[in-house]
N, CA, C, O and the ligand as a Tripos MOL2 file, in Angstrom:
@<TRIPOS>MOLECULE
protein
  281   279    71     0     0
PROTEIN
NO_CHARGES

@<TRIPOS>ATOM
      1 N         -71.0380   60.6950  113.5220 N.3       1 MET1
      2 CA        -71.6560   59.4300  113.6590 C.3       1 MET1
      3 C         -73.0690   59.2310  113.6930 C.2       1 MET1
      4 O         -73.7540   59.7520  114.5730 O.2       1 MET1
      5 N         -73.5780   58.4750  112.7490 N.am      2 THR2
      6 CA        -74.9790   58.2150  112.6590 C.3       2 THR2
      7 C         -75.5650   57.0940  113.6390 C.2       2 THR2
      8 O         -75.1320   55.9470  113.5210 O.2       2 THR2
      9 N         -76.4140   57.3490  114.4810 N.am      3 ASP3
     10 CA        -77.0250   56.4790  115.3170 C.3       3 ASP3
     11 C         -78.4720   55.8000  114.6380 C.2       3 ASP3
     12 O         -78.8770   56.2800  113.5800 O.2       3 ASP3
     13 N         -79.1020   54.8600  115.1780 N.am      4 ILE4
     14 CA        -80.1490   54.4220  114.5910 C.3       4 ILE4
     15 C         -81.3950   55.2970  114.6440 C.2       4 ILE4
     16 O         -82.3590   55.0410  113.9230 O.2       4 ILE4
     17 N         -81.3860   56.3740  115.5280 N.am      5 TYR5
     18 CA        -82.5080   57.2710  115.6600 C.3       5 TYR5
     19 C         -82.4170   58.1240  114.2470 C.2       5 TYR5
     20 O         -83.4250   58.3120  113.5670 O.2       5 TYR5
     21 N         -81.2440   58.5730  113.9070 N.am      6 ASP6
     22 CA        -81.1760   59.4420  113.0590 C.3       6 ASP6
     23 C         -81.6430   58.6720  111.7660 C.2       6 ASP6
     24 O         -82.4460   59.2500  111.0330 O.2       6 ASP6
     25 N         -81.2220   57.4710  111.4450 N.am      7 GLN7
     26 CA        -81.3350   56.7710  110.3380 C.3       7 GLN7
     27 C         -83.1040   56.6070  110.1240 C.2       7 GLN7
     28 O         -83.7020   56.6880  109.0510 O.2       7 GLN7
     29 N         -83.5730   56.4090  111.1980 N.am      8 ALA8
     30 CA        -85.1080   56.3030  111.1170 C.3       8 ALA8
     31 C         -85.7440   57.6670  110.7620 C.2       8 ALA8
     32 O         -86.7520   57.6390  110.0570 O.2       8 ALA8
     33 N         -85.3020   58.7510  111.1400 N.am      9 THR9
     34 CA        -85.7820   60.1500  110.7700 C.3       9 THR9
     35 C         -85.4130   60.2770  109.4120 C.2       9 THR9
     36 O         -86.2470   60.7770  108.6580 O.2       9 THR9
     37 N         -84.3500   59.9270  108.9660 N.am     10 ASP10
     38 CA        -84.1300   60.1530  107.4630 C.3      10 ASP10
     39 C         -85.2260   59.3070  106.5410 C.2      10 ASP10
     40 O         -85.8460   59.7810  105.5890 O.2      10 ASP10
     41 N         -85.3120   58.0620  107.0000 N.am     11 LYS11
     42 CA        -86.3640   57.4520  106.2100 C.3      11 LYS11
     43 C         -87.5930   57.8980  106.2960 C.2      11 LYS11
     44 O         -88.2480   57.7420  105.2650 O.2      11 LYS11
     45 N         -88.1790   58.4470  107.2560 N.am     12 GLU12
     46 CA        -89.4030   59.0840  107.4850 C.3      12 GLU12
     47 C         -89.4250   60.2030  106.6470 C.2      12 GLU12
     48 O         -90.4620   60.3980  106.0130 O.2      12 GLU12
     49 N         -88.5420   60.9340  106.5240 N.am     13 MET13
     50 CA        -88.3260   62.2560  105.8140 C.3      13 MET13
     51 C         -88.5390   61.7000  104.3160 C.2      13 MET13
     52 O         -89.3770   62.1940  103.5620 O.2      13 MET13
     53 N         -87.7830   60.7290  103.9910 N.am     14 ARG14
     54 CA        -87.8350   60.4040  102.5000 C.3      14 ARG14
     55 C         -89.2860   59.8160  102.1470 C.2      14 ARG14
     56 O         -89.7920   60.0660  101.0530 O.2      14 ARG14
     57 N         -89.8520   59.1340  102.9760 N.am     15 ASP15
     58 CA        -91.0810   58.5050  102.6590 C.3      15 ASP15
     59 C         -92.1840   59.7330  102.5660 C.2      15 ASP15
     60 O         -93.1170   59.6960  101.7650 O.2      15 ASP15
     61 N         -91.9980   60.6470  103.3360 N.am     16 ARG16
     62 CA        -92.8940   61.9190  103.3310 C.3      16 ARG16
     63 C         -92.8000   62.5750  102.1690 C.2      16 ARG16
     64 O         -93.8190   63.0200  101.6400 O.2      16 ARG16
     65 N         -91.4670   62.7430  101.5590 N.am     17 GLU17
     66 CA        -91.2260   63.5140  100.2900 C.3      17 GLU17
     67 C         -91.8500   62.5760   99.0550 C.2      17 GLU17
     68 O         -92.3840   63.0560   98.0560 O.2      17 GLU17
     69 N         -91.6920   61.2480   99.2950 N.am     18 LEU18
     70 CA        -92.2560   60.5290   98.2220 C.3      18 LEU18
     71 C         -93.7810   60.7140   98.1520 C.2      18 LEU18
     72 O         -94.3480   60.9160   97.0770 O.2      18 LEU18
     73 N         -94.4130   60.6420   99.2980 N.am     19 ALA19
     74 CA        -95.9440   60.7810   99.2350 C.3      19 ALA19
     75 C         -96.3990   62.1350   98.8420 C.2      19 ALA19
     76 O         -97.5210   62.2450   98.3480 O.2      19 ALA19
     77 N         -95.5940   63.2550   99.0210 N.am     20 ILE20
     78 CA        -95.9870   64.6490   98.6910 C.3      20 ILE20
     79 C         -95.9170   64.6650   96.9860 C.2      20 ILE20
     80 O         -96.7490   65.2030   96.2550 O.2      20 ILE20
     81 N         -94.6580   63.9050   96.5400 N.am     21 LYS21
     82 CA        -94.4410   63.8340   95.1720 C.3      21 LYS21
     83 C         -95.7040   63.2940   94.1940 C.2      21 LYS21
     84 O         -96.1730   63.7490   93.1500 O.2      21 LYS21
     85 N         -96.0660   62.0160   95.0780 N.am     22 ALA22
     86 CA        -97.0680   61.2160   94.3640 C.3      22 ALA22
     87 C         -98.4430   62.0310   94.3860 C.2      22 ALA22
     88 O         -99.1900   61.9240   93.4140 O.2      22 ALA22
     89 N         -98.7910   62.8220   95.4410 N.am     23 ALA23
     90 CA        -99.9080   63.6420   95.6180 C.3      23 ALA23
     91 C         -99.8770   64.5660   94.5160 C.2      23 ALA23
     92 O        -100.8110   64.6620   93.7200 O.2      23 ALA23
     93 N         -98.7540   65.2930   94.4500 N.am     24 ARG24
     94 CA        -98.6690   66.4250   93.2890 C.3      24 ARG24
     95 C         -98.8380   65.8500   92.0340 C.2      24 ARG24
     96 O         -99.5020   66.4920   91.2200 O.2      24 ARG24
     97 N         -98.2810   64.5520   91.6400 N.am     25 ALA25
     98 CA        -98.4450   64.1490   90.3430 C.3      25 ALA25
     99 C         -99.9210   63.8100   89.9360 C.2      25 ALA25
    100 O        -100.3150   63.9260   88.7760 O.2      25 ALA25
    101 N        -100.6690   63.4030   90.9230 N.am     26 GLN26
    102 CA       -102.1830   62.9730   90.7480 C.3      26 GLN26
    103 C        -102.7210   64.4860   90.3980 C.2      26 GLN26
    104 O        -103.5740   64.4960   89.5110 O.2      26 GLN26
    105 N        -102.3860   65.6960   90.9140 N.am     27 ASN27
    106 CA       -103.0390   66.8000   90.5400 C.3      27 ASN27
    107 C        -102.6390   67.3650   89.1970 C.2      27 ASN27
    108 O        -103.1440   68.4290   88.8400 O.2      27 ASN27
    109 N        -101.8270   66.7750   88.4740 N.am     28 GLN28
    110 CA       -101.2230   67.0110   87.2850 C.3      28 GLN28
    111 C        -101.3810   65.9080   86.1940 C.2      28 GLN28
    112 O        -100.4100   65.4430   85.5970 O.2      28 GLN28
    113 N        -102.7350   65.5000   85.9620 N.am     29 PRO29
    114 CA       -102.8140   64.2770   85.2200 C.3      29 PRO29
    115 C        -102.4370   64.4970   83.6650 C.2      29 PRO29
    116 O        -102.1150   63.5230   82.9850 O.2      29 PRO29
    117 N        -102.4810   65.7850   83.1210 N.am     30 ILE30
    118 CA       -101.9280   66.0080   81.7680 C.3      30 ILE30
    119 C        -100.8840   66.9640   81.6030 C.2      30 ILE30
    120 O        -101.0520   68.1490   81.8890 O.2      30 ILE30
    121 N         -99.6650   66.4450   81.0920 N.am     31 ALA31
    122 CA        -98.6110   67.0980   81.2020 C.3      31 ALA31
    123 C         -98.6990   68.3830   80.0150 C.2      31 ALA31
    124 O         -99.4190   68.3160   79.0190 O.2      31 ALA31
    125 N         -97.9000   69.4330   80.3180 N.am     32 PHE32
    126 CA        -97.9210   70.4440   79.2670 C.3      32 PHE32
    127 C         -97.3240   70.1180   78.2000 C.2      32 PHE32
    128 O         -96.1770   69.6750   78.2410 O.2      32 PHE32
    129 N         -98.0570   70.2940   76.9520 N.am     33 THR33
    130 CA        -97.4450   69.7560   75.5750 C.3      33 THR33
    131 C         -96.9550   70.7780   74.5880 C.2      33 THR33
    132 O         -96.2670   70.5230   73.6000 O.2      33 THR33
    133 N         -97.4590   72.1720   75.0260 N.am     34 GLY34
    134 CA        -96.9860   73.1860   74.0520 C.3      34 GLY34
    135 C         -98.0250   73.3660   72.9940 C.2      34 GLY34
    136 O         -97.8840   74.0760   71.9980 O.2      34 GLY34
    137 N         -99.1440   72.6200   73.3140 N.am     35 GLN35
    138 CA       -100.3090   72.8570   72.1990 C.3      35 GLN35
    139 C        -101.5450   72.7760   73.1660 C.2      35 GLN35
    140 O        -101.7000   72.2560   74.2710 O.2      35 GLN35
    141 N        -102.4030   73.5260   72.2850 N.am     36 CYS36
    142 CA       -103.8960   73.5630   73.0320 C.3      36 CYS36
    143 C        -104.4660   72.0390   72.7810 C.2      36 CYS36
    144 O        -104.3780   71.4110   71.7260 O.2      36 CYS36
    145 N        -105.0140   71.6420   73.8920 N.am     37 LEU37
    146 CA       -105.4520   70.1350   73.8250 C.3      37 LEU37
    147 C        -106.7600   70.1700   72.8880 C.2      37 LEU37
    148 O        -107.2180   69.1400   72.3920 O.2      37 LEU37
    149 N        -107.2320   71.2430   72.7200 N.am     38 ASN38
    150 CA       -108.4370   71.1720   72.0460 C.3      38 ASN38
    151 C        -108.5010   71.4580   70.4120 C.2      38 ASN38
    152 O        -109.2680   70.8470   69.6680 O.2      38 ASN38
    153 N        -107.6550   72.3970   70.0100 N.am     39 CYS39
    154 CA       -107.3960   72.7990   68.7160 C.3      39 CYS39
    155 C        -106.0240   72.6460   68.1630 C.2      39 CYS39
    156 O        -105.7570   72.7680   66.9670 O.2      39 CYS39
    157 N        -105.0520   72.3340   69.2330 N.am     40 GLU40
    158 CA       -103.5980   72.0050   68.8410 C.3      40 GLU40
    159 C        -102.8550   73.2720   68.4560 C.2      40 GLU40
    160 O        -101.7600   73.1690   67.9030 O.2      40 GLU40
    161 N        -103.3870   74.4700   68.7160 N.am     41 GLU41
    162 CA       -102.6790   75.6720   68.4330 C.3      41 GLU41
    163 C        -101.4140   75.7980   69.4130 C.2      41 GLU41
    164 O        -101.4030   75.4060   70.5800 O.2      41 GLU41
    165 N        -100.5110   76.3210   68.8410 N.am     42 VAL42
    166 CA        -99.1490   76.4670   69.7370 C.3      42 VAL42
    167 C         -99.4510   77.3480   70.8170 C.2      42 VAL42
    168 O        -100.0010   78.4130   70.5350 O.2      42 VAL42
    169 N         -99.1640   77.0650   72.0970 N.am     43 ILE43
    170 CA        -99.2920   77.7800   73.3210 C.3      43 ILE43
    171 C         -97.9340   77.7930   74.0360 C.2      43 ILE43
    172 O         -96.9850   77.0550   73.7700 O.2      43 ILE43
    173 N         -97.9850   78.7830   75.0250 N.am     44 THR44
    174 CA        -96.4680   78.9210   75.7520 C.3      44 THR44
    175 C         -96.7620   78.4480   77.1120 C.2      44 THR44
    176 O         -95.8510   78.2060   77.9030 O.2      44 THR44
    177 N         -98.1620   78.2910   77.4490 N.am     45 ARG45
    178 CA        -98.4870   78.0060   78.8250 C.3      45 ARG45
    179 C         -99.6660   77.3690   79.0360 C.2      45 ARG45
    180 O        -100.5110   77.4820   78.1480 O.2      45 ARG45
    181 N         -99.9570   76.6510   80.1100 N.am     46 GLY46
    182 CA       -101.4510   76.1010   80.3490 C.3      46 GLY46
    183 C        -101.5140   75.0780   79.3470 C.2      46 GLY46
    184 O        -100.5420   74.6640   78.7150 O.2      46 GLY46
    185 N        -102.9820   74.5950   79.1980 N.am     47 ARG47
    186 CA       -103.3010   73.4750   78.2210 C.3      47 ARG47
    187 C        -104.2930   73.9770   77.0650 C.2      47 ARG47
    188 O        -104.5630   73.2530   76.1070 O.2      47 ARG47
    189 N        -104.8070   75.2490   77.2210 N.am     48 PHE48
    190 CA       -105.6470   75.4350   76.0650 C.3      48 PHE48
    191 C        -105.2620   77.0110   75.7450 C.2      48 PHE48
    192 O        -104.6610   77.7320   76.5420 O.2      48 PHE48
    193 N        -105.6540   77.3590   74.6160 N.am     49 CYS49
    194 CA       -105.3730   78.8060   74.0120 C.3      49 CYS49
    195 C        -106.3600   79.8160   74.5130 C.2      49 CYS49
    196 O        -106.0920   81.0080   74.6620 O.2      49 CYS49
    197 N        -107.4450   79.2970   74.7450 N.am     50 ASP50
    198 CA       -108.4250   80.2120   75.4280 C.3      50 ASP50
    199 C        -109.5760   79.3800   76.1570 C.2      50 ASP50
    200 O        -109.7160   78.1670   76.0010 O.2      50 ASP50
    201 N        -110.4820   80.2730   77.0710 N.am     51 SER51
    202 CA       -111.3230   79.6560   77.8500 C.3      51 SER51
    203 C        -112.5520   78.7660   76.9940 C.2      51 SER51
    204 O        -113.2270   77.8730   77.5080 O.2      51 SER51
    205 N        -112.6500   79.1830   75.7370 N.am     52 GLU52
    206 CA       -113.5510   78.4330   74.9530 C.3      52 GLU52
    207 C        -113.0860   77.0970   74.4900 C.2      52 GLU52
    208 O        -113.8510   76.1410   74.3640 O.2      52 GLU52
    209 N        -111.9310   77.0630   74.2650 N.am     53 CYS53
    210 CA       -111.2890   75.6910   74.0500 C.3      53 CYS53
    211 C        -111.2600   74.8440   75.0660 C.2      53 CYS53
    212 O        -111.4110   73.6430   74.8460 O.2      53 CYS53
    213 N        -111.0630   75.3240   76.3470 N.am     54 ARG54
    214 CA       -111.1010   74.6100   77.6230 C.3      54 ARG54
    215 C        -112.5380   74.1190   77.7650 C.2      54 ARG54
    216 O        -112.7090   72.9120   77.9370 O.2      54 ARG54
    217 N        -113.5010   74.8720   77.7140 N.am     55 GLU55
    218 CA       -114.7910   74.4620   77.6320 C.3      55 GLU55
    219 C        -115.1090   73.3420   76.7340 C.2      55 GLU55
    220 O        -115.7330   72.3630   77.1440 O.2      55 GLU55
    221 N        -114.6690   73.4650   75.4280 N.am     56 ASP56
    222 CA       -114.9680   72.5520   74.4110 C.3      56 ASP56
    223 C        -114.3970   71.2340   74.8190 C.2      56 ASP56
    224 O        -114.9950   70.1690   74.6620 O.2      56 ASP56
    225 N        -113.1000   71.3660   75.3980 N.am     57 TYR57
    226 CA       -112.3400   70.0940   75.6310 C.3      57 TYR57
    227 C        -112.9910   69.4810   76.7800 C.2      57 TYR57
    228 O        -113.2550   68.2920   76.6060 O.2      57 TYR57
    229 N        -113.3330   69.9910   77.9490 N.am     58 GLU58
    230 CA       -114.0670   69.5220   78.9670 C.3      58 GLU58
    231 C        -115.1790   68.7350   78.7690 C.2      58 GLU58
    232 O        -115.4680   67.7070   79.3820 O.2      58 GLU58
    233 N        -115.9350   69.4040   77.6640 N.am     59 ARG59
    234 CA       -117.3050   68.8450   77.4520 C.3      59 ARG59
    235 C        -116.9740   67.6300   76.5600 C.2      59 ARG59
    236 O        -117.6010   66.5790   76.6850 O.2      59 ARG59
    237 N        -116.0950   67.7680   75.7610 N.am     60 SER60
    238 CA       -115.9640   66.2730   74.8070 C.3      60 SER60
    239 C        -115.4090   65.2580   75.7940 C.2      60 SER60
    240 O        -115.8600   64.1140   75.8600 O.2      60 SER60
    241 N        -114.4560   65.6880   76.5300 N.am     61 GLU61
    242 CA       -114.1380   64.4460   77.5090 C.3      61 GLU61
    243 C        -115.3310   63.8930   78.5100 C.2      61 GLU61
    244 O        -115.4200   62.7230   78.8820 O.2      61 GLU61
    245 N        -116.1150   64.8250   78.8270 N.am     62 LYS62
    246 CA       -117.2080   64.4460   79.5990 C.3      62 LYS62
    247 C        -118.1350   63.2820   78.6990 C.2      62 LYS62
    248 O        -118.4830   62.1650   79.0820 O.2      62 LYS62
    249 N        -118.3980   63.9270   77.4100 N.am     63 MET63
    250 CA       -118.9470   62.9940   76.5980 C.3      63 MET63
    251 C        -118.3380   61.6130   76.3630 C.2      63 MET63
    252 O        -119.0180   60.5900   76.2850 O.2      63 MET63
    253 N        -116.9820   61.6580   76.2540 N.am     64 LYS64
    254 CA       -116.2510   60.3670   76.0130 C.3      64 LYS64
    255 C        -116.5320   59.5350   77.1910 C.2      64 LYS64
    256 O        -116.8060   58.3540   76.9820 O.2      64 LYS64
    257 N        -116.5000   60.0330   78.5610 N.am     65 GLN65
    258 CA       -116.6430   59.2930   79.7000 C.3      65 GLN65
    259 C        -117.8930   58.7130   79.7960 C.2      65 GLN65
    260 O        -117.9790   57.5550   80.2030 O.2      65 GLN65
    261 N        -119.2190   59.5600   79.3730 N.am     66 LEU66
    262 CA       -120.4690   59.0230   79.4450 C.3      66 LEU66
    263 C        -120.6560   57.9330   78.3480 C.2      66 LEU66
    264 O        -121.2050   56.8700   78.6360 O.2      66 LEU66
    265 N        -120.2040   58.1920   77.0980 N.am     67 SER67
    266 CA       -120.3860   57.1400   76.2270 C.3      67 SER67
    267 C        -119.4600   55.7480   76.3240 C.2      67 SER67
    268 O        -119.6540   54.6580   75.7860 O.2      67 SER67
    269 N        -118.3900   56.1850   77.2010 N.am     68 GLY68
    270 CA       -117.3970   54.8760   77.3180 C.3      68 GLY68
    271 C        -117.8700   54.0590   78.3810 C.2      68 GLY68
    272 O        -117.3370   52.9590   78.5300 O.2      68 GLY68
    273 N        -118.9380   54.4750   79.2740 N.am     69 ARG69
    274 CA       -119.2340   53.6640   80.2580 C.3      69 ARG69
    275 C        -120.0830   52.4470   79.7440 C.2      69 ARG69
    276 O        -120.9030   52.5120   78.8280 O.2      69 ARG69
    277 N        -119.7760   51.3720   80.4420 N.am     70 LYS70
    278 CA       -120.4890   50.2350   80.0060 C.3      70 LYS70
    279 C        -121.3280   49.4360   81.3190 C.2      70 LYS70
    280 O        -121.9960   48.4260   81.1010 O.2      70 LYS70
    281 ZN       -107.4240   76.0190   71.1000 Zn       71 ZN71
@<TRIPOS>BOND
     1     1     2 1
     2     2     3 1
     3     3     4 2
     4     3     5 am
     5     5     6 1
     6     6     7 1
     7     7     8 2
     8     7     9 am
     9     9    10 1
    10    10    11 1
    11    11    12 2
    12    11    13 am
    13    13    14 1
    14    14    15 1
    15    15    16 2
    16    15    17 am
    17    17    18 1
    18    18    19 1
    19    19    20 2
    20    19    21 am
    21    21    22 1
    22    22    23 1
    23    23    24 2
    24    23    25 am
    25    25    26 1
    26    26    27 1
    27    27    28 2
    28    27    29 am
    29    29    30 1
    30    30    31 1
    31    31    32 2
    32    31    33 am
    33    33    34 1
    34    34    35 1
    35    35    36 2
    36    35    37 am
    37    37    38 1
    38    38    39 1
    39    39    40 2
    40    39    41 am
    41    41    42 1
    42    42    43 1
    43    43    44 2
    44    43    45 am
    45    45    46 1
    46    46    47 1
    47    47    48 2
    48    47    49 am
    49    49    50 1
    50    50    51 1
    51    51    52 2
    52    51    53 am
    53    53    54 1
    54    54    55 1
    55    55    56 2
    56    55    57 am
    57    57    58 1
    58    58    59 1
    59    59    60 2
    60    59    61 am
    61    61    62 1
    62    62    63 1
    63    63    64 2
    64    63    65 am
    65    65    66 1
    66    66    67 1
    67    67    68 2
    68    67    69 am
    69    69    70 1
    70    70    71 1
    71    71    72 2
    72    71    73 am
    73    73    74 1
    74    74    75 1
    75    75    76 2
    76    75    77 am
    77    77    78 1
    78    78    79 1
    79    79    80 2
    80    79    81 am
    81    81    82 1
    82    82    83 1
    83    83    84 2
    84    83    85 am
    85    85    86 1
    86    86    87 1
    87    87    88 2
    88    87    89 am
    89    89    90 1
    90    90    91 1
    91    91    92 2
    92    91    93 am
    93    93    94 1
    94    94    95 1
    95    95    96 2
    96    95    97 am
    97    97    98 1
    98    98    99 1
    99    99   100 2
   100    99   101 am
   101   101   102 1
   102   102   103 1
   103   103   104 2
   104   103   105 am
   105   105   106 1
   106   106   107 1
   107   107   108 2
   108   107   109 am
   109   109   110 1
   110   110   111 1
   111   111   112 2
   112   111   113 am
   113   113   114 1
   114   114   115 1
   115   115   116 2
   116   115   117 am
   117   117   118 1
   118   118   119 1
   119   119   120 2
   120   119   121 am
   121   121   122 1
   122   122   123 1
   123   123   124 2
   124   123   125 am
   125   125   126 1
   126   126   127 1
   127   127   128 2
   128   127   129 am
   129   129   130 1
   130   130   131 1
   131   131   132 2
   132   131   133 am
   133   133   134 1
   134   134   135 1
   135   135   136 2
   136   135   137 am
   137   137   138 1
   138   138   139 1
   139   139   140 2
   140   139   141 am
   141   141   142 1
   142   142   143 1
   143   143   144 2
   144   143   145 am
   145   145   146 1
   146   146   147 1
   147   147   148 2
   148   147   149 am
   149   149   150 1
   150   150   151 1
   151   151   152 2
   152   151   153 am
   153   153   154 1
   154   154   155 1
   155   155   156 2
   156   155   157 am
   157   157   158 1
   158   158   159 1
   159   159   160 2
   160   159   161 am
   161   161   162 1
   162   162   163 1
   163   163   164 2
   164   163   165 am
   165   165   166 1
   166   166   167 1
   167   167   168 2
   168   167   169 am
   169   169   170 1
   170   170   171 1
   171   171   172 2
   172   171   173 am
   173   173   174 1
   174   174   175 1
   175   175   176 2
   176   175   177 am
   177   177   178 1
   178   178   179 1
   179   179   180 2
   180   179   181 am
   181   181   182 1
   182   182   183 1
   183   183   184 2
   184   183   185 am
   185   185   186 1
   186   186   187 1
   187   187   188 2
   188   187   189 am
   189   189   190 1
   190   190   191 1
   191   191   192 2
   192   191   193 am
   193   193   194 1
   194   194   195 1
   195   195   196 2
   196   195   197 am
   197   197   198 1
   198   198   199 1
   199   199   200 2
   200   199   201 am
   201   201   202 1
   202   202   203 1
   203   203   204 2
   204   203   205 am
   205   205   206 1
   206   206   207 1
   207   207   208 2
   208   207   209 am
   209   209   210 1
   210   210   211 1
   211   211   212 2
   212   211   213 am
   213   213   214 1
   214   214   215 1
   215   215   216 2
   216   215   217 am
   217   217   218 1
   218   218   219 1
   219   219   220 2
   220   219   221 am
   221   221   222 1
   222   222   223 1
   223   223   224 2
   224   223   225 am
   225   225   226 1
   226   226   227 1
   227   227   228 2
   228   227   229 am
   229   229   230 1
   230   230   231 1
   231   231   232 2
   232   231   233 am
   233   233   234 1
   234   234   235 1
   235   235   236 2
   236   235   237 am
   237   237   238 1
   238   238   239 1
   239   239   240 2
   240   239   241 am
   241   241   242 1
   242   242   243 1
   243   243   244 2
   244   243   245 am
   245   245   246 1
   246   246   247 1
   247   247   248 2
   248   247   249 am
   249   249   250 1
   250   250   251 1
   251   251   252 2
   252   251   253 am
   253   253   254 1
   254   254   255 1
   255   255   256 2
   256   255   257 am
   257   257   258 1
   258   258   259 1
   259   259   260 2
   260   259   261 am
   261   261   262 1
   262   262   263 1
   263   263   264 2
   264   263   265 am
   265   265   266 1
   266   266   267 1
   267   267   268 2
   268   267   269 am
   269   269   270 1
   270   270   271 1
   271   271   272 2
   272   271   273 am
   273   273   274 1
   274   274   275 1
   275   275   276 2
   276   275   277 am
   277   277   278 1
   278   278   279 1
   279   279   280 2
@<TRIPOS>SUBSTRUCTURE
     1 MET1         2 RESIDUE 1 A MET
     2 THR2         6 RESIDUE 1 A THR
     3 ASP3        10 RESIDUE 1 A ASP
     4 ILE4        14 RESIDUE 1 A ILE
     5 TYR5        18 RESIDUE 1 A TYR
     6 ASP6        22 RESIDUE 1 A ASP
     7 GLN7        26 RESIDUE 1 A GLN
     8 ALA8        30 RESIDUE 1 A ALA
     9 THR9        34 RESIDUE 1 A THR
    10 ASP10       38 RESIDUE 1 A ASP
    11 LYS11       42 RESIDUE 1 A LYS
    12 GLU12       46 RESIDUE 1 A GLU
    13 MET13       50 RESIDUE 1 A MET
    14 ARG14       54 RESIDUE 1 A ARG
    15 ASP15       58 RESIDUE 1 A ASP
    16 ARG16       62 RESIDUE 1 A ARG
    17 GLU17       66 RESIDUE 1 A GLU
    18 LEU18       70 RESIDUE 1 A LEU
    19 ALA19       74 RESIDUE 1 A ALA
    20 ILE20       78 RESIDUE 1 A ILE
    21 LYS21       82 RESIDUE 1 A LYS
    22 ALA22       86 RESIDUE 1 A ALA
    23 ALA23       90 RESIDUE 1 A ALA
    24 ARG24       94 RESIDUE 1 A ARG
    25 ALA25       98 RESIDUE 1 A ALA
    26 GLN26      102 RESIDUE 1 A GLN
    27 ASN27      106 RESIDUE 1 A ASN
    28 GLN28      110 RESIDUE 1 A GLN
    29 PRO29      114 RESIDUE 1 A PRO
    30 ILE30      118 RESIDUE 1 A ILE
    31 ALA31      122 RESIDUE 1 A ALA
    32 PHE32      126 RESIDUE 1 A PHE
    33 THR33      130 RESIDUE 1 A THR
    34 GLY34      134 RESIDUE 1 A GLY
    35 GLN35      138 RESIDUE 1 A GLN
    36 CYS36      142 RESIDUE 1 A CYS
    37 LEU37      146 RESIDUE 1 A LEU
    38 ASN38      150 RESIDUE 1 A ASN
    39 CYS39      154 RESIDUE 1 A CYS
    40 GLU40      158 RESIDUE 1 A GLU
    41 GLU41      162 RESIDUE 1 A GLU
    42 VAL42      166 RESIDUE 1 A VAL
    43 ILE43      170 RESIDUE 1 A ILE
    44 THR44      174 RESIDUE 1 A THR
    45 ARG45      178 RESIDUE 1 A ARG
    46 GLY46      182 RESIDUE 1 A GLY
    47 ARG47      186 RESIDUE 1 A ARG
    48 PHE48      190 RESIDUE 1 A PHE
    49 CYS49      194 RESIDUE 1 A CYS
    50 ASP50      198 RESIDUE 1 A ASP
    51 SER51      202 RESIDUE 1 A SER
    52 GLU52      206 RESIDUE 1 A GLU
    53 CYS53      210 RESIDUE 1 A CYS
    54 ARG54      214 RESIDUE 1 A ARG
    55 GLU55      218 RESIDUE 1 A GLU
    56 ASP56      222 RESIDUE 1 A ASP
    57 TYR57      226 RESIDUE 1 A TYR
    58 GLU58      230 RESIDUE 1 A GLU
    59 ARG59      234 RESIDUE 1 A ARG
    60 SER60      238 RESIDUE 1 A SER
    61 GLU61      242 RESIDUE 1 A GLU
    62 LYS62      246 RESIDUE 1 A LYS
    63 MET63      250 RESIDUE 1 A MET
    64 LYS64      254 RESIDUE 1 A LYS
    65 GLN65      258 RESIDUE 1 A GLN
    66 LEU66      262 RESIDUE 1 A LEU
    67 SER67      266 RESIDUE 1 A SER
    68 GLY68      270 RESIDUE 1 A GLY
    69 ARG69      274 RESIDUE 1 A ARG
    70 LYS70      278 RESIDUE 1 A LYS
    71 ZN71       281 GROUP 0 **** ****
């Protein structure tokens, strides 16, 4: 038999799980696509084929943010 205290605890646990999921989602803004984000070479893990591509991509993203500012 479930009493009201058990129900409250279940809801708290669900809320906490949702909060953790939301926080995790924010840490992963770009999903794995199977391609290097800079040169589109096919990769099996991560987001870039090498560190040079990552640096190039981060630099161009930064430039985009700067030039897009109004
Ligand atoms: Zn690349």
